C-alpha positions in Angstrom: 68.5 53.2 71.6 71.3 54.7 73.5 73.7 52.0 71.6 71.8 51.8 68.0 72.5 55.9 67.8 76.2 55.4 69.6 76.5 52.3 66.7 74.8 54.4 64.0 77.5 57.2 64.7 80.2 55.0 64.4 79.5 53.9 61.3 78.3 57.3 59.5 81.5 58.7 57.7 80.3 61.7 57.3 83.5 62.7 54.7 81.8 60.1 51.7 80.6 61.3 49.1 78.1 58.9 49.1 75.2 60.9 50.9 74.0 60.3 54.5 70.5 59.5 53.2 71.7 56.4 51.7 74.1 55.1 54.6 71.8 56.0 57.3 69.5 53.5 55.1 71.4 50.8 54.5 73.1 50.6 58.2 69.7 50.7 59.7 68.8 48.0 56.7 71.9 46.4 58.1 71.2 46.4 61.2 67.5 45.0 61.2 68.5 41.9 58.7 71.1 40.8 60.8 69.0 41.1 63.8 71.0 43.5 65.6 67.7 45.0 65.7 65.1 42.4 66.4 61.6 42.4 65.6 59.3 44.5 67.5 62.1 46.6 68.8 61.1 50.3 68.9 62.9 52.8 66.8 63.5 56.2 68.4 61.7 59.2 67.4 62.8 60.9 63.9 63.7 64.4 66.4 66.2 62.6 68.7 67.4 60.1 66.3 68.7 62.9 64.0 70.0 64.8 67.0 72.4 62.3 68.5 73.8 62.1 65.1 74.2 65.2 64.0 71.9 65.5 61.5 68.7 66.7 59.6 65.6 65.8 60.9 64.4 64.8 57.1 67.2 63.1 56.2 65.5 60.7 59.3 61.9 61.4 58.1 63.2 60.0 54.0 65.0 57.1 56.0 61.6 55.8 58.3 59.6 56.2 54.8 61.5 53.9 52.9 62.6 51.2 55.8 58.1 51.3 55.9 57.8 51.3 52.6 60.2 48.0 52.0 58.4 46.2 55.0 61.6 47.3 57.5 59.3 48.9 59.6 55.7 49.1 61.3 54.6 52.7 61.9 51.1 53.3 64.1 50.4 56.6 64.5 50.8 57.6 68.5 52.1 54.6 68.6 56.1 54.8 67.4 58.3 53.2 64.4 58.4 49.5 65.6 60.5 46.9 63.6 59.0 44.5 61.4 59.6 40.7 62.0 60.5 40.2 58.2 62.8 36.6 59.7 62.3 33.6 57.2 59.5 31.0 57.5 61.6 28.5 59.3 58.6 25.8 57.4 59.1 26.6 54.9 63.3 27.0 54.1 63.7 23.7 55.7 61.4 21.7 53.6 63.8 18.8 53.1 64.3 17.8 49.5 62.6 14.6 48.6 65.5 11.6 47.2 63.1 11.1 44.7 60.5 13.0 43.0 57.5 10.8 41.3 57.4 11.0 37.5 54.3 13.5 36.4 52.4 11.1 34.3 51.3 14.5 32.1 53.3 15.8 30.6 51.8 17.6 28.1 48.9 19.2 30.2 47.6 20.9 27.3 46.3 17.7 25.3 48.7 19.1 22.2 49.9 16.6 19.9 52.0 17.4 16.5 50.7 19.3 13.4 51.9 18.8 9.9 55.2 20.3 10.3 54.7 21.9 13.8 56.5 20.4 16.6 54.8 20.0 20.0 55.8 22.8 21.9 55.7 24.7 18.8 52.5 25.1 18.1 51.5 24.9 21.9 54.0 28.4 21.9 51.5 29.7 18.4 48.0 28.2 20.1 49.0 30.9 23.3 50.2 33.0 22.4 49.5 36.0 23.4 50.7 38.8 20.8 48.8 41.3 20.0 48.3 42.3 16.2 48.2 46.6 17.8 50.7 47.5 19.9 49.5 51.4 20.6 46.7 53.2 21.6 44.2 53.2 24.5 44.0 51.1 27.0 47.0 49.8 25.4 49.2 48.2 29.0 52.9 48.3 29.1 53.8 50.5 26.3 55.4 54.7 27.1 54.6 57.3 25.1 57.4 57.3 22.7 56.2 61.2 21.7 57.9 62.3 24.8 60.6 60.4 24.0 63.8 63.8 23.2 64.9 62.7 20.1 66.4 65.6 19.5 69.0 65.2 22.3 69.3 61.1 21.5 70.2 62.2 17.3 72.5 64.5 18.2 74.3 61.9 20.0 74.3 59.8 17.7 75.8 62.0 14.9 78.4 62.9 17.1 79.4 58.8 17.1 79.2 58.4 13.5 81.4 61.5 12.8 84.1 59.6 14.8 83.9 57.0 12.6 84.7 54.6 15.3 84.6 51.6 12.4 84.7 48.8 16.0 81.4 50.1 16.9 80.2 48.6 13.3 81.8 44.8 14.3 80.1 42.1 17.1 79.2 43.5 20.0 82.3 41.5 22.5 81.5 39.7 25.0 78.7 41.2 27.9 78.1 44.6 25.7 79.7 48.2 25.5 82.0 47.9 28.2 81.2 52.1 29.0 77.2 51.2 28.6 77.3 48.1 31.2 80.1 50.5 33.6 77.0 53.3 32.8 73.8 50.8 33.7 76.3 49.2 36.4 76.4 53.0 38.1 72.8 54.2 37.4 71.2 50.3 39.3 73.7 51.0 42.0 71.7 54.1 42.9 68.1 54.1 41.8 67.2 49.8 42.0 69.7 48.9 45.6 71.5 46.2 42.8 74.7 46.0 43.8 76.9 45.3 40.7 80.5 45.7 39.2 80.5 46.9 34.7 81.5 43.0 34.4 78.9 41.6 35.8 76.6 42.8 33.2 75.4 41.2 30.2 73.7 43.8 27.2 70.7 41.2 25.8 68.1 42.6 23.1 65.2 42.4 26.1 64.1 40.3 29.1 63.2 37.7 26.9 66.7 37.4 25.6 67.7 37.8 29.2 65.7 34.8 30.6 65.9 32.7 27.6 69.8 32.9 28.5 69.5 32.2 32.0 67.7 29.4 31.7 69.7 27.7 28.8 72.9 28.2 30.4 71.5 27.4 34.1 68.7 24.2 33.2 68.0 21.3 31.9 65.3 20.2 29.6 62.7 18.6 31.6 63.6 20.9 34.8 60.6 22.1 36.8 60.4 25.8 37.1 58.2 28.2 39.4 55.9 31.3 37.8 54.3 33.4 39.2 50.0 32.4 39.1 48.9 34.9 37.1 52.0 35.4 35.3 53.3 38.0 32.0 52.8 35.0 29.3 56.1 35.9 27.3 57.8 35.1 29.9 56.4 31.8 30.2 55.8 31.7 27.0 60.0 31.7 27.0 60.1 28.5 29.9 58.2 26.3 28.0 59.5 26.5 24.2 62.7 26.4 26.2 61.8 22.3 27.7 61.2 23.1 31.7 58.6 22.0 33.5 56.5 24.8 34.7 55.0 25.1 38.2 52.7 27.9 39.2 52.8 29.6 42.5 49.6 31.2 43.1 50.2 34.9 44.9 48.1 37.2 46.9 48.8 40.5 48.3 52.1 39.7 49.8 54.2 38.3 46.0 54.8 34.9 45.9 53.4 32.4 48.5 54.4 29.2 48.2 52.3 25.9 49.1 53.6 23.1 51.3 53.5 20.4 48.1 55.5 23.4 46.1 57.9 23.7 48.9 58.1 20.0 49.1 59.4 19.8 45.1 62.4 22.5 44.6 62.9 24.1 41.2 65.8 24.2 39.4 64.1 28.0 38.2 61.8 30.6 40.1 60.6 33.8 38.2 59.3 36.2 40.2 58.7 40.3 39.9 59.4 41.1 43.4 59.0 44.7 43.1 56.2 44.8 40.8 53.8 41.6 40.4 52.4 41.1 36.5 50.1 41.9 35.9 48.3 42.3 38.9 50.5 44.6 41.0 51.4 43.5 44.6 54.7 44.1 46.0 56.5 41.0 47.6 57.0 41.3 50.6 60.2 41.3 52.5 59.7 38.9 54.9 59.0 37.2 51.9 61.6 37.6 49.8 63.7 37.1 52.8 62.0 32.9 52.9 62.4 33.1 49.3 66.3 33.6 49.3 66.3 31.3 52.1 64.9 28.3 50.7 67.5 29.5 47.1 70.1 28.8 49.1 69.1 25.7 50.5 68.3 24.4 48.2 70.0 26.0 44.6 67.7 27.3 43.3 68.8 30.2 40.6 66.3 33.1 41.4 65.6 35.7 37.8 63.7 38.4 39.3 62.1 40.8 36.3 62.2 44.1 37.4 60.4 45.5 34.2 59.2 48.6 35.0 59.4 49.7 39.1 61.6 52.5 38.0 57.9 53.9 37.5 56.1 54.2 41.5 53.9 56.9 42.5 54.0 58.4 45.5 56.8 56.4 47.0 60.1 56.2 45.8 61.4 53.0 44.2 61.7 50.1 45.9 64.8 48.5 46.6 65.2 45.5 44.0 64.9 41.5 45.5 69.2 41.0 44.7 69.9 44.0 46.4 69.5 41.7 49.3 70.8 38.1 47.7 73.8 37.4 49.8 74.5 34.0 48.1 74.7 34.9 44.7 71.7 33.2 43.6 69.5 35.6 42.1 70.0 36.6 38.3 68.4 40.5 37.7 66.7 41.3 34.1 65.1 44.8 32.9 65.1 46.2 29.6 65.8 49.8 28.1 62.2 49.8 26.1 59.6 50.9 29.1 61.9 54.1 30.6 62.8 55.2 26.8 61.4 53.4 23.5 60.5 49.4 22.7 62.1 49.7 19.0 64.9 50.0 21.3 65.5 46.2 21.7 67.9 46.8 24.4 68.2 45.0 28.4 70.6 43.9 30.5 70.9 41.5 33.1 73.2 41.3 36.4 74.7 37.6 37.0 76.6 36.6 39.6 80.5 37.4 39.6 81.9 33.7 39.6 78.7 33.3 36.3 80.2 35.9 34.5 82.8 35.4 31.9 80.0 32.1 31.3 77.0 34.2 30.4 80.0 36.6 28.4 81.0 33.4 26.1 77.2 31.9 26.1 76.0 35.3 25.1 78.1 35.8 22.1 77.7 32.0 21.4 74.4 31.7 20.9 73.7 35.4 19.3 76.7 37.4 18.0 75.0 40.5 19.6 75.2 44.1 18.0 74.2 47.0 18.0 76.9 48.6 19.7 76.6 51.7 17.5 73.5 51.2 19.8 74.7 50.7 22.7 77.4 53.8 22.8 74.6 56.5 22.6 72.4 54.4 25.3 76.2 55.2 27.1 76.4 58.8 26.7 72.4 59.3 27.3 73.2 57.6 30.9 76.1 59.6 31.5 75.0 62.9 30.9 72.3 62.0 33.0 69.5 62.6 30.0 68.3 59.0 31.6 67.5 60.4 34.8 65.4 63.3 33.5 64.0 61.3 31.3 62.1 59.0 34.2 61.7 61.8 36.5 59.7 63.6 33.5 58.2 60.3 32.6 57.4 59.3 35.9 55.8 62.7 36.1 53.2 62.7 32.9 52.6 59.5 33.4 51.2 59.7 37.4 48.6 62.6 35.8 47.4 60.2 33.4 46.7 57.1 35.9 45.2 59.7 37.9 43.1 61.1 34.5 42.2 57.1 33.8 41.6 55.8 37.3 38.9 59.6 38.5 36.8 58.6 34.7 36.6 54.8 35.9 35.0 56.6 39.7 32.9 58.9 37.3 31.4 55.6 34.8 31.5 52.9 37.9 31.6 54.4 41.1 33.6 52.5 43.5 31.2 48.9 41.5 35.0 48.4 40.1 37.5 48.0 41.8 41.1 49.5 40.5 44.1 47.1 41.6 47.7 47.1 41.0 47.7 51.4 40.6 50.9 52.4 42.6 53.2 51.4 40.3 53.9 50.6 36.6 52.0 51.9 33.3 49.0 49.8 33.6 46.4 48.7 36.5 43.9 46.0 36.9 40.0 47.0 36.5 38.3 44.6 38.4 35.2 43.3 36.6 32.3 41.0 38.4 33.0 37.7 39.3 30.3 36.2 36.1 32.4 38.7 33.6 34.0 37.5 30.4 37.0 39.4 30.0 38.3 37.5 27.3 34.7 38.7 25.5 35.2 42.5 26.9 38.6 42.9 25.4 38.0 41.2 21.9 34.2 43.7 22.0 36.1 46.1 23.0 39.2 45.7 21.0 36.4 45.5 17.8 35.2 49.1 19.1 38.9 51.3 18.8 40.2 50.1 22.2 42.6 47.9 23.2 42.7 46.1 26.7 44.1 42.5 27.8 41.6 40.6 29.5 43.6 39.0 32.8 42.5 35.8 31.9 45.4 35.3 29.2 48.1 35.5 32.1 46.3 33.0 34.1 47.9 28.8 33.1 45.2 27.3 35.7 42.0 28.6 37.6 41.5 32.4 37.0 41.7 33.7 40.4 40.1 37.1 39.2 38.0 38.6 36.7 39.7 41.9 35.0 41.5 43.7 32.1 44.9 45.3 31.9 44.7 49.0 31.0 47.2 50.8 30.2 47.5 54.9 30.5 50.9 55.7 29.5 50.8 56.0 25.7 47.2 57.8 25.7 47.0 61.5 25.6 45.6 63.3 28.8 42.6 64.5 26.5 42.2 61.0 24.9 41.8 59.2 28.5 38.1 60.4 29.2 36.0 59.5 26.1 38.3 56.3 24.9 37.6 55.5 28.4 33.7 56.1 27.3 33.9 53.7 25.0 35.2 51.1 26.9 32.6 51.9 29.5 30.2 51.3 27.4 31.3 47.8 26.0 32.1 46.6 29.5 28.1 47.6 30.2 27.0 45.6 27.5 28.8 43.0 29.1 28.6 42.3 33.1 26.0 44.8 33.9 23.2 46.1 31.8 21.6 46.0 27.8 23.1 46.8 25.0 23.3 50.3 23.6 24.8 51.4 20.6 28.4 51.2 20.3 30.6 55.0 19.6 33.9 53.9 18.3 37.2 55.4 20.1 38.4 58.0 18.8 
C-alpha cells in the first residue's frame, strides 16, 4: 500500500485546475485497468490514503464510492475495500471468427410479404411500429416535464441572437454542426459523462435515431449482422432493420449484455448497447462485461454504438462513466440527445466518433441530411456555456427523484410487494413487473382506454418474452396527479391479473 500511495502522490498535480477528486479517481481507475492494482488487492483505508496524499478524507471517500458504483472495487463492511476482478473473459474474447458463416435461409423471419406499394422492409416497419398516438401524460415513459423548462431564459438568449442578425445562422449547417456548440458539448460530456473527445469528434444530428442511421450507413452494408439487446428500444431496432441489417438479439441479465457462445462465434459488424441504463429494464452493464465487450470489439473489428439516452438522471449516486471513456481501440460510437434533458421538440442530438472518422462523418451528415437549425444550435451553445444546462439538469434530477419516489410509494400502497419495481435507479421510467400469467399488452391497452399511458414490456422483445411488465414513466406527471392516476392503473391491473372486474374510473 505504501507503493500505491507513493505512486498516486507522484501523479497528483495539486497545481492543476482539475479537481483532486477527479485526478485521484482517474489514477485509481488506470491502476486497476492496467493491473497495477491486481484483482483482490485491498485498498488502504480512506483515512490512511488521505493522510499519505495530503487531501481531505471526504475526497478519498467520494473516490471510493464512485469506484464502487462503477464496479472497480467491492466494499465489505468491517473488512475493507478490495479491487474487483474485471478482467475480460478470455473464453469470450478469444473465440475465433469462422472462415465462412453459414447462410441464413430465413431472411425474413416475420413472414412478411409485399402488399401493394410497400416494400417488405417498409411493411415490416409499419407492422412493428411502437410509436404512440399520445406523447404526454401519466405515465408516458421517457418524456421529460417540458412545463419546467426555463423558457424565459431560452427566449432571452434566442432574442439576443436574432437581434445580431447573423445571416450565417440562417443557412445550412456546416458539416458536423455549429462549432461553438460542439466545443460546449465536448466540455460538458468530459465532465458529466467521462467521454474523451475534442470538438472535432462531435457531430450534431437531429437525435439518436439519426445518429444511429448515419453510423450504420457509413460503417455497415446491407446484410451485415448487428447485435441488439433483448429486450431493446423498438425505435433503434426499427432503424437497424430498415437499413437492411440482420439483427441478432442478445439476452441481457443483471450485468447487462450477455452474449452466448454461439453469438460469439459469429461476430457482428455493429453492436448497439445501452450500458449505463439498459433500455427498457434499467440494469447497468458491469465493468467486467464492458471490458469484455471492448476487447471482443477490438479483436473482431466490431463497431459499438453506445446509446446514452438518459443516464444524467441517476438517483442516489453520481452518473456512471461512459463505455466510450474506457475505449482504447476507437471502436465506440457514442450517441446522445438533448431531448430528455431539455425538451423533445428541440430535436438536437450528437454523436462522438473516433478521430480518424470525424471528417468522414462530417461529410456524411452534410451529404445525406443537409442539416440546418443553426439558430437553435447557437442558442443551445449559449445555454450550455452560461451554465444553464447544468443547473437545469440538477434541478430536474431532484424533481424527478421526488416523483419517482411518489410513484413507488403508490405501487407499494396498492400492491405491497406483489408487483416488483425494476430499473428505478436512473432515468425517467421504471418497469412495473406483472405476474407471469398476465398479458401486458392487454393491460396497457385497457389502461390507455382509461386515460393512462404505459407501454407493455412485450413490445421490446423480438423473440420469446422473458418477463411481463409495464414501462411506467413519472417525469412528466405533476406530484399531485401521481396517486389518482396510479389508482386508475391499479384498477386496470387488478381487473386483468388479480380480481373480478370493477367499474373503472377514468384518470384525470
